[in-house]
N, C-alpha and C positions, 0 to 999 in steps of 0.2 A: 473689197467692198464694191458692189455694183454701183456705178455712177447714178443710176436711176432708182436704186432701191430706197424706199422711204425709211426714215428713222422714225419708227412708231413710238407712241407713248410707252408701250410695253417694253420696247428696247431701250428707250431713252431715259425717261424720268427727269433728267436735268440737262439738256444741252443739245447743240448742233451748231453748224458753222456758217459764216458769211463775210464778205467785203474785199479788200485789196491789200497790197503791201509793200515793196522795197525798191531802192534806186540804183541807178547805173554806177556812179562813182562814189556814192555816199559822201558827198561833199557837204555834209551837214555839220551840226554842232557836236563836237566830240567832248565828252566830259573828262577824258584822260583816264589813265588807269585808276581803279578804285582799289587801294591797298587792302589786302586781307588783314583782318583784325584779330584773327585767332586761328585755331585749327592747325594746318600744316606748318606754316611759318609766317614771319612778319611780311615776307615778300610774296607769299602764296606758293605752296609746294608744287602746283601745277602750272606755274608761270603766268602768262597773260592770255586771257581770252578776249577776243574782240566780239562785240555785239552790235549788230545793225538794228536800230530801233525806229519804228514809225510812231512811237509815243511822243508826239511833238506838242500836244496840248498840255497845259500846265498840270492838271490833275493826274492823268496817267503817267506823265513824265516823273512827277514826284513819287507816285506809287512805285514805279519800277526802281527808282533810285533807292527807296527805302527797303524794298525787298532785297536788293543787291547788297545792302549794308550788312546783312546777316550771312552772306556767302563768304566763307573763309578759305576755301581750297585753292583759290587762284585770284589774281587780280583781274578785274573786268574793265575793259576800255569800251565805253558806250559811244556809239556814233549815231546821234539822233538826227533824223531827216524829216522834213515836213511830210505829213501822212500821205498826201496825194502824190507828191513827187516820188515818194517811196514806192507807192503802188504802180505808178505809171512806168517805172524803169526797172521793175523787178527782173525781167528776163535778161536784159543786158547786164545788170548787176551780178546775177548768179553765173553768167558766162564769162564775166570779167575777173575782178579781184574782190570777191565777196568777203565779208567778215566770217568768223568761225560760226557764230550763231546769229540767226536773224528772226525777227518777229514775222509771223505769217498766220495763215488760216487753215482750218481743218478741211477734210473732205476733198471735193473735186480739185480745189485750187492746190492743195498739197500734192495730190496724186499727179497732177499735170507736170509738175517739176520733178517729182520722183521718177516718173516714166522717162524723162529726158536725161536721167543720170546727174541731176544738178543738186541732189540732196544725199546726205549720208544715212545709211541704214542704222537705226537706233533700236533694233529689236532687242539687243542685249540690255539696253536701258529699261525697256518695257518689262523684261523679266524681273526686274527689281521693283518697278513702280506700278505694275499692272493691277495689283490688289487694291490700289487706291482709286481706281476708275471703274465705271460701269462698262459693260461690253459695248454699249453704243458709242461711248467716247473712244474706246479702243478701235472700233470699226472706223470711226471718223479720222483716226490717226494712221490708218493702214493703207498702204499702196495697193495697186492692182496685182502686185506680185506676192501679196500676203505678208510683206514686211512692214514694220512701223518706221515712220519718218517724222513724226510730229508729237509734241507733248502739249496737251491742252492746259491752258492756264485759267482763263476766265471766259464767260459767255454772257450774252444779254439778249432779252427779247425785244422785238419791235411791237409797238402798240400806239394807241392814240392818247397822248398825254394832255393833262389839263390841270388848272389850279382849283383845288377844292373850294377855297374861299370865294373865288369869283363865281363859280357855278352855284354855290349856295345862295349868294347874293342875288343872282339872276333867276334862280329856280330851275336850272338846267338839269336834265337827267341823261345818263348814258344811253345812247340809241342802240336798239337791237337789230334793226334792219336798215338797208340803204335808204328807204323812204323816210324813216325816222331821222337818220343821219342828215339827209338833205333838208328836212324840216327844221332841225336844230340849227343848221348852218344859216338858213333863211332868218330864223329868229335872232341869231347872233348879229347878223348883218343889220337887221332892223334896230337892234340895240346899240348900234354904233361900233361894234367890234369887227375886226377882220376874222372870219370864222376859222380859217386854217392857216397857221404859220407854214411857210414853204420857202425852200431855198434849193438852188441847184447850180450854184456857181462852180462847185467842185465836181459836178458830174454824176456822183454816185447817189445822192439822196433820193432823186426821183425814181431810182431803181426800186426802192422800197414801196413806193406807191404802185408801180406797175406790178410788182410781185404780189401784193396783197389783193389787188383787184382781180388779177388773173387767177389766183388760188381760190378766191371767193366765188368767182364766176365759173371757172372751168375745172377746178379741183387740183389737188397736189400733183397727181400723176401726169396730167397734161402739162402742168407748169414745168416739171422736171424734164419731161420729154422734149418740150420746146427749148429749154435751156441746153439740152444735149444735142440740138441740131436735128432732131428727128421729126419735127413738125414744121409745117409751112407758116411763115409769118403773114401770108395772105389768107390764111384760114379765117372764115367768118367768126370763129370763136375768139381769135386775137383781135379782130376789128371791134368786136363787142367790148373788149377790155378798154380800148382807146375811146370808144363812144361813151362808155360810162365815165371814164376819167374826164373827158371833155365836158360832160354835163356837170362836173364838180368844179371846173376851172374858175367859174365866176366867184367861188368862195375861197379860192387860194390867195395867199398874199401876193400882190402883183410884183413885177420886176424881179422874179425869182432868180434869173440867171446872173444877176449882179449881187446876190446875197449868199453869204456862207451859212452853214447850218448853225454855227454859233450865234450869228446875228438873229436868225429866226428863233432860236431858243430863247434869246434875251427878250424878244418881243413877247413870248409867252410868259416869261418871268415878270415882265413889266405890265402884264394884263392888257396888252394891246391886241393880242390875238387870243382866240378862245380854245383852240386845239392844235396839236402838232403830232403828226404821224412820224415817229422816229424811233431809234433804238433807245434803250433805257439810259444810255450815256447822256441824254438830254439833261439829266440831273447835275452834270458837271457845271452847267451854266447857272445854277441856282445857288445863292448864298446858303451856308449850312443851316441858318435859322429859318429858311423858307422851304427846305426840302420835304418837311412833313406835310406841306401844303400841296405837294405834287402827287397826282394820282393818274390812273389810266384805265382805258377799257380796250378790249380787243376790237379790231375793225369789224363792223357789223356784217351781218349776213346779206348776201346778194342773191345767191342761188340756194334754195332750201336743200337741194341734193347734196351740197357740200357744207352748208351751215358756216360755222366758224371753227372748223376742225384743223386748220393749218395756220402756222405763223412762221415768220423769219426769226431765228434765234442763233446768230453766228457765234462760233467758238474761235477765240483768239489764242495763240500759243507760240511755240518756238520750234525751230528746226535747225539742223546743222548743215551748212553748205558742203557740197562735194569737195570743194577746194580748201576746206578748213585746215589751218596750219597747226592748231592745237586741239586735236580731236579728243584727247583724254580730258583736258580742261573743259572743253565744250560739253562733253557728256556729264561731267560732274556738275556743271551749271544747270543743265536740264533736269538732273535729279533733284537739285535744290528747288527749282521752279515748280517741280511736280509735287512738292511737299505741301500738305494741307496748311502748315504754319505759314508758308510763304504766301499762299493764296488768301489766307485769312487777313494778312497784312494788306494785300492789294484791295480786297473788297471792303476793308474798313476805311481805306483812304479814298477809294473811288466808288461813290454811291451808285454808279451806273453799271456795275458789274456784279456777277455772281461767280462763285468759285466752281471750278470744274471737278475738283477732287471730291470723291464720295465721303472722305474723312474730314472735310472742312467743317469748321464750327459755324453753323448758321444761326446760333442763338443770338449773336450780336448783329444780325441783319436789321436794317431799318425796315419800317413798314413797307416801303416801296420795294426793297429787295425781296422781302418775303412774298409780296404779291407777284413779283416777277417770277420767282421760282415756282409759285403755284400755277401761274399761267402756262409755263412751259410744261409742267408735269401733267397738265390736263389736255394738252394739244395732242391730237391723233397723229399729226405729221409736222415735222420740223424741217423747214427749208433753210438753206445756207446762204441766202441772199443772192441776187441775180449775178453779181460779178464773182461769186464764189461757186455758183452752181453751173457755170459755163466756162468755156475756154477764155483765158485772160485776154487773148488778142481780140476775140469777138466782143468781149465786154468793153474793152478800152477803145478800140478803133471803130466799132460799129454802134454799140448800144449807147455809149455816153453821148456822142454827137447826135444820134437819132432821137433820144429822149429829150435832149436839150432843144433840138429843133421842134419837137412836138410842144414842149413847154412854151417856146417862143411863138409858135404858130399852130395852135391846137386844131385848126380846121382842115389841115392837109394830111389826112390819115392814109388814104389809098396809096398815094405816091410814096409816102414815108414807109409803109409796110412793104411795098414792092422793092424799094431800095434796100431795106434790111434783108429781105429774102434773097436778093441777088448777091449781096455780100456774104450772107451765110453759106450759100451754095459754094462759094469759092473757098471759104475758110474750113468748113466741115466737109472734107473729102473722104 
């Protein structure tokens, strides 16, 4: 899979990938071995498989635990680590003493570690599960050497979320252009609402705003080329992205660097904010009886040449580390996670996700999940989120602090972009 090759609607239909992943020593919360309840034997015929998980939030953590309850071939010892810690330490973790299986992301981020020999080739697993996935999902799981290293589990689109009841009360309509979006934000501000929920304490949420403004302004191909280190960050096209973003800052929730995405999502749930650009996992922060009140629209058009043809829709899944002690057990676990039945359980418990398997039963999807699947199917290009479409070191050491600096001081664009370009030149050699 070419790093810069677009995942088109015709190739894709339902998915693509994005965001970060795993820690150095995995000193997180271990659930201990989960005994097999059937199948091979009471103790698990394939012994114990260790699983390094970044599913630290309550909903995805419960979802994974429930999925593992139906795995009977081995015991699974889950080591759960805070999501951001997991991401920031992935390189040291994989080079140290990693678990057998670990949660990670498809596409470029998977390829980066596969190229370094830090992941196990699972092409034999794909010979058994390949019929359950579209070619696009297989492509997103394939290394530059043509071998597979990743099993897709779930995915989720990014969009602008809102509460239907609040919008009906206020008479708001989804905007189609940036001018309409800005006018709506002004109206919300006049109505006493904070127009845009926003948080960047964890470093990655602002990446989604940059991604969508860049794709809307300059198109998918330029965005992917920029992420691949092939474009200059001092290019006027990049400056235009930050100029546009700066123009929207007055409508963003203030003090974003001290707020988590969960807190921003709760402000949307509490009707203190009018909109929130985030992944569909925002639904995790809504009580079950309020999730039907959650809806979204795709970020509006900025440049008519590109319209709204591109979105972020990250794929999450699982890999086997190169240092795995129980490879047979790990491969059995990945086959289990690839099954439609396992993914059906996950999407039923986590309203912010969609199943990657083509054989998954979508009839039980909520209205929000059905809308999410439709949004992805109609997109011409699916990006895999900034920190998944570029080198992990560039994302963590350059882009996180740079975007946080911009959020804190949105007026200093030229020096910011010059600094990014200088560091990029050092990293992308």
